[in-house]
C-alpha angles and dihedrals in degrees: 000000000000115000107237139180123196126199131175128225118276116280110272095017118129132207117238122214109227127183111240110178106307094342132091099214130191099153123036129183114221113204112208126017105216123115094303096042091052091050090052091051091050089051093049092049091052088053092050092246119141112238126203114199124210124178129179090210133047120295111221122244090247091053091047088052090054093049093047092048088058094041092242116162115228147165132200137186092056144351115272133184087270086078092063100034119102095349125130097201142011124218117197127212113221093253093060113097108232088214092065110132093236089060090053086056089051092052090050087056091051094245111156115236121208134183118231087245092057092045090053091048090060092060106028117109116261098262129130114279124205111201118199125193138155139122094270138013099033099125096046092047093049090052091048093050091049092050094045093050091048090051087055091055098260123135097234124174127187130209143117116104087003119062113324119035114239092245090059090058093064108119095019126141110245140109098214127038119202112195130186107215126191130210088252091057094045092047089059098040128089104166105042108129118179120189087219121026117197120195106183102183144319124229132152111293141133091020088147085070104029094034096205136043089237091058092045091049091048090053091053092048091056084081088082101038096101098036120113136202088276091063134074134234121200120197144139121273091246090070095051093110092052091053099051094106100046123110105226127078112264127226115194102216097196089067092062112108111219096154093113090059108107110252095011095115091053092062118099112259096255092050091053088058092045090053093048090052091047093050092049091050096046091050087059086068104032132011117237140143107262091206088067092062119120100231091187089059090056095056094102090058090058092050103079116160113274095356106123089323117175106231095180134254135309115194091341095309118121111236118211122191109206098159089144087072100104099159139043095254092058091054092048088054090049093051092052089062094069133069097182132073115297132202104201129203116203132176151092123109111338124225098218101244143067097033096109088060090047091052090052090050091051091048091053097047138066095272108149098187141355121212120195131202142168134020094331097051097103093041091052093044090058092051092048093047089055088059092047096258122136112199118227090231149332122227135183092225139037095243093064091048093052092050091050093046092050089051089059098047126099132192109288095026127117119235101205120192101193104143100190087208139082118267098230098106093069108001139046094235142342091272092061090046090050092050091050092052091046092051092050092050096044091049091059112111092230096048115129124184117227123232089251093052 
């Protein structure tokens, strides 16, 4: 049975009835209480609406303290009928599967269900929105678009699946909004309408949620469903066939020639593509000559935590922390950035797709050794064996994998930590995993920081 804790509103407090879309809402159930769910609750409280929080997992003591301090009723450990009793509306956090049985119950009761993205869209100011999705590169591209627009004199703000949830941007002061949107968010949303929609790429990911590549692709393509001929779509040429039926004009960002831009050729391959997409998107808002960009000024946008981060050197081998790689396609992109021998660490919780292609990529490149760890080690070992690759070792934890990988590196090599899996077997998120890897590397007696570190 779910553990639950119910509290009533403060004595003397009154619910307000607020129009949300077609609904007059005074009590709203918020499904999921992570970063987005908390932002939704804060928004509802500001509006005077009574929230009820339900989470299938465990709500932390800190979060329970927040809810109690605002007299918000909640349950955790599972969704019960309390979540659909006496509520006017349901708002879903991205991590909540819209196929959950309790939501079927809600639909049978006629309770409207909104995504956080759609809720935010009802209250955001009428400014152009750039929506960015794709399997990989979203966060970097969002930061690049924001930086480019600011360099052109626009007051651009980024958020969504990166940083600040869209609902927390209601009431902000900006004239362009750049939102990272995930397949989970798009799957739940019916009203999201970006002025510019950017689809960077599609590769196998999140099939535990979407189940098939067709469903995953369909979720990504929902980015364009509400766009009109006055809007703009940005995508790679390889997706041209999938975009034949959409309304907006399409710009294929990979056809953009930025090679004359000073410093462009020194970027890693995946960041060249990210920059091209960002330029194409920004030009959908304001016209400018991309060859006038100050690439040096955009460096912070390329420096996201644990995305191809240079940790330093150990024994003359360059160590790269790419903990943000949570799928096979991201690791393939990382490998393509190096032309010298690589010792690769893979592992975590696999996502069930794309690893055969990764194994072929490893077999065809200068990968000296592969070291496996975590829950996915056996699964990955089988895929590598099928491609004729014998891993140097498999370990239950990351520490053992790091020690083994360092034993196989030589001066001039690259030690690449690009797991190609989620972190949830051993860590709370990829940031925690990245910090753990960084600590292990920096504690090594032969660690040396680079001048760029």
